[in-house]
BAZAVO-689140 format. One record per residue (C-alpha): residue number from 0; residue in one letter; chain; x, y, z. Coordinates in Angstrom, 1 decimal. Layout:
<sites>
+-----+------+-----+--------+--------+--------+
: seq : type : mol :   east :  north :     up :
+-----+------+-----+--------+--------+--------+
: NUM :    A :   A :      X :      Y :      Z :
...
+-----+------+-----+--------+--------+--------+
</sites>
This chain:
<sites>
+-----+------+-----+--------+--------+--------+
: seq : type : mol :   east :  north :     up :
+-----+------+-----+--------+--------+--------+
:   0 :    M :   A :  -12.4 :    6.1 :    6.2 :
:   1 :    F :   A :  -10.8 :    6.1 :    2.8 :
:   2 :    A :   A :   -7.2 :    5.7 :    1.9 :
:   3 :    F :   A :   -6.3 :    7.1 :   -1.5 :
:   4 :    A :   A :   -3.7 :    5.7 :   -3.8 :
:   5 :    I :   A :   -2.2 :    6.6 :   -7.2 :
:   6 :    S :   A :    0.0 :    4.5 :   -9.5 :
:   7 :    W :   A :    2.3 :    5.8 :  -12.2 :
:   8 :    K :   A :    4.0 :    3.7 :  -14.8 :
:   9 :    G :   A :    6.6 :    5.0 :  -17.1 :
:  10 :    V :   A :    9.1 :    3.5 :  -19.6 :
:  11 :    L :   A :   12.7 :    4.5 :  -19.8 :
:  12 :    A :   A :   14.4 :    3.7 :  -23.0 :
:  13 :    V :   A :   18.1 :    3.1 :  -22.9 :
:  14 :    R :   A :   19.4 :    3.8 :  -26.4 :
:  15 :    P :   A :   22.8 :    2.0 :  -26.7 :
:  16 :    R :   A :   21.4 :   -1.5 :  -26.0 :
:  17 :    K :   A :   17.8 :   -0.6 :  -26.8 :
:  18 :    C :   A :   16.6 :   -1.8 :  -23.4 :
:  19 :    L :   A :   13.3 :   -0.8 :  -21.9 :
:  20 :    I :   A :   13.1 :   -0.3 :  -18.2 :
:  21 :    V :   A :    9.6 :    0.0 :  -16.8 :
:  22 :    L :   A :    9.3 :    2.2 :  -13.8 :
:  23 :    C :   A :    6.4 :    1.8 :  -11.4 :
:  24 :    L :   A :    5.4 :    3.8 :   -8.4 :
:  25 :    L :   A :    2.6 :    3.3 :   -5.9 :
:  26 :    V :   A :    1.8 :    6.0 :   -3.4 :
:  27 :    L :   A :   -0.8 :    5.9 :   -0.6 :
:  28 :    G :   A :   -2.1 :    8.6 :    1.6 :
:  29 :    A :   A :   -4.5 :   11.6 :    1.7 :
:  30 :    D :   A :   -6.9 :    9.7 :    4.1 :
:  31 :    T :   A :  -10.2 :   11.3 :    4.7 :
:  32 :    A :   A :  -13.6 :   10.4 :    6.1 :
:  33 :    T :   A :  -15.9 :    8.5 :    3.8 :
:  34 :    A :   A :  -17.4 :   10.7 :    1.1 :
:  35 :    P :   A :  -21.0 :   10.4 :    0.0 :
:  36 :    A :   A :  -21.5 :    8.2 :   -3.1 :
:  37 :    R :   A :  -22.4 :   11.2 :   -5.3 :
:  38 :    Q :   A :  -19.1 :   12.9 :   -4.4 :
:  39 :    R :   A :  -16.8 :    9.9 :   -4.5 :
:  40 :    D :   A :  -15.5 :   10.4 :   -8.1 :
:  41 :    K :   A :  -14.7 :   14.1 :   -7.5 :
:  42 :    T :   A :  -13.0 :   13.2 :   -4.2 :
:  43 :    I :   A :  -10.8 :   10.7 :   -5.9 :
:  44 :    V :   A :   -9.7 :   13.2 :   -8.5 :
:  45 :    Q :   A :   -9.0 :   15.8 :   -5.9 :
:  46 :    R :   A :   -7.1 :   13.5 :   -3.6 :
:  47 :    T :   A :   -5.1 :   12.0 :   -6.5 :
:  48 :    G :   A :   -4.1 :   15.5 :   -7.5 :
:  49 :    Q :   A :   -3.1 :   16.2 :   -3.9 :
:  50 :    L :   A :   -0.9 :   13.1 :   -3.7 :
:  51 :    M :   A :    0.8 :   14.0 :   -7.0 :
:  52 :    Y :   A :    1.5 :   17.5 :   -5.8 :
:  53 :    E :   A :    3.0 :   16.3 :   -2.5 :
:  54 :    L :   A :    5.0 :   13.7 :   -4.4 :
:  55 :    S :   A :    6.3 :   16.3 :   -6.8 :
:  56 :    T :   A :    7.5 :   18.5 :   -3.9 :
:  57 :    L :   A :    9.5 :   15.6 :   -2.6 :
:  58 :    Y :   A :   10.8 :   14.6 :   -6.1 :
:  59 :    P :   A :   10.8 :   17.7 :   -8.4 :
:  60 :    D :   A :   11.9 :   15.6 :  -11.4 :
:  61 :    I :   A :    8.5 :   14.0 :  -11.7 :
:  62 :    S :   A :    6.6 :   17.3 :  -11.7 :
:  63 :    G :   A :    4.1 :   17.4 :  -14.5 :
:  64 :    L :   A :    3.7 :   13.6 :  -14.9 :
:  65 :    L :   A :    0.2 :   12.3 :  -14.8 :
:  66 :    P :   A :   -0.8 :    9.3 :  -12.7 :
:  67 :    E :   A :   -1.9 :    6.2 :  -14.5 :
:  68 :    R :   A :   -4.9 :    5.8 :  -12.1 :
:  69 :    G :   A :   -6.1 :    6.8 :   -8.7 :
:  70 :    W :   A :   -8.6 :    5.1 :   -6.4 :
:  71 :    A :   A :  -10.1 :    5.0 :   -3.0 :
:  72 :    A :   A :  -10.1 :    2.0 :   -0.7 :
:  73 :    D :   A :  -12.0 :    1.5 :    2.5 :
:  74 :    Y :   A :  -10.0 :    0.4 :    5.5 :
:  75 :    A :   A :  -10.8 :   -0.6 :    9.0 :
:  76 :    R :   A :   -9.1 :   -1.6 :   12.2 :
:  77 :    T :   A :   -9.3 :   -4.9 :   14.0 :
:  78 :    A :   A :  -11.1 :   -5.0 :   17.4 :
:  79 :    E :   A :   -7.8 :   -5.3 :   19.3 :
:  80 :    G :   A :   -5.8 :   -2.9 :   17.0 :
:  81 :    L :   A :   -3.3 :   -5.5 :   16.0 :
:  82 :    P :   A :   -2.5 :   -6.3 :   12.3 :
:  83 :    Y :   A :   -3.2 :   -9.7 :   10.7 :
:  84 :    I :   A :    0.1 :  -11.2 :    9.6 :
:  85 :    G :   A :    0.8 :  -14.6 :    8.1 :
:  86 :    P :   A :   -1.0 :  -17.3 :    6.1 :
:  87 :    H :   A :   -4.7 :  -17.7 :    5.7 :
:  88 :    R :   A :   -6.3 :  -21.1 :    5.6 :
:  89 :    N :   A :   -8.2 :  -20.4 :    2.4 :
:  90 :    Y :   A :   -5.1 :  -19.3 :    0.5 :
:  91 :    P :   A :   -2.4 :  -21.9 :    1.3 :
:  92 :    W :   A :    0.3 :  -20.4 :   -1.0 :
:  93 :    H :   A :    0.0 :  -16.8 :    0.1 :
:  94 :    L :   A :    1.3 :  -14.8 :    3.0 :
:  95 :    F :   A :   -0.6 :  -11.6 :    4.1 :
:  96 :    A :   A :    0.1 :   -8.5 :    6.2 :
:  97 :    F :   A :   -3.1 :   -6.5 :    6.9 :
:  98 :    G :   A :   -2.7 :   -3.5 :    9.1 :
:  99 :    D :   A :   -3.4 :    0.2 :    9.2 :
: 100 :    S :   A :   -1.3 :    3.3 :    9.0 :
: 101 :    S :   A :   -1.1 :    3.7 :   12.8 :
: 102 :    H :   A :    1.6 :    1.0 :   12.8 :
: 103 :    S :   A :    3.8 :    3.0 :   10.4 :
: 104 :    V :   A :    7.3 :    1.8 :    9.7 :
: 105 :    T :   A :    7.5 :   -0.2 :   12.9 :
: 106 :    G :   A :    4.5 :   -2.2 :   11.8 :
: 107 :    A :   A :    6.0 :   -2.8 :    8.3 :
: 108 :    Y :   A :    9.2 :   -4.0 :    9.9 :
: 109 :    L :   A :    7.3 :   -6.3 :   12.3 :
: 110 :    A :   A :    5.3 :   -7.7 :    9.4 :
: 111 :    S :   A :    8.4 :   -8.3 :    7.3 :
: 112 :    R :   A :   10.0 :  -10.3 :   10.2 :
: 113 :    V :   A :    6.9 :  -12.4 :   10.8 :
: 114 :    L :   A :    6.4 :  -13.1 :    7.1 :
: 115 :    L :   A :   10.0 :  -14.2 :    6.8 :
: 116 :    R :   A :    9.7 :  -16.5 :    9.7 :
: 117 :    H :   A :    6.6 :  -18.1 :    8.1 :
: 118 :    Y :   A :    8.4 :  -18.3 :    4.7 :
: 119 :    F :   A :   11.4 :  -20.1 :    6.2 :
: 120 :    E :   A :    9.1 :  -22.1 :    8.5 :
: 121 :    E :   A :   10.8 :  -20.8 :   11.6 :
: 122 :    M :   A :    7.7 :  -19.6 :   13.4 :
: 123 :    D :   A :    7.9 :  -18.0 :   16.8 :
: 124 :    P :   A :    5.1 :  -18.8 :   19.3 :
: 125 :    A :   A :    4.8 :  -15.0 :   19.8 :
: 126 :    D :   A :    3.7 :  -14.7 :   16.2 :
: 127 :    E :   A :    0.3 :  -16.3 :   17.0 :
: 128 :    V :   A :   -1.0 :  -13.0 :   18.4 :
: 129 :    F :   A :   -1.0 :  -11.7 :   14.8 :
: 130 :    A :   A :   -2.5 :  -14.9 :   13.2 :
: 131 :    F :   A :   -5.9 :  -15.0 :   11.5 :
: 132 :    T :   A :   -6.8 :  -17.8 :   14.0 :
: 133 :    R :   A :   -6.5 :  -15.6 :   17.1 :
+-----+------+-----+--------+--------+--------+
</sites>
């Protein structure tokens, strides 16, 4: 399976103080089955256009803007269907949250709570079920 993503970067100039505000947006979606290698580039262009269209229907003010880039990324699920959340032994100063779209907003909230507990070193024994060491 492929998940498609687009990113857009714009600069908003504020005249009175001559400030520059950089606006960035990352959008994911338009998942499909894996395309053959010979069609991959065309699929990325098509799915990037689809994501931009869907985004412009939600936010008409960005209609007509071109994405900075679009790409496809493979994704997979763990054997037990649970996300990996927390530190990894090979990256001691990083915290990770790897999951899939089936966990939606609930999974994102869960990941945020688990990561905060790791950050503040207030781990809950129940968080071990999401650890890389399980």
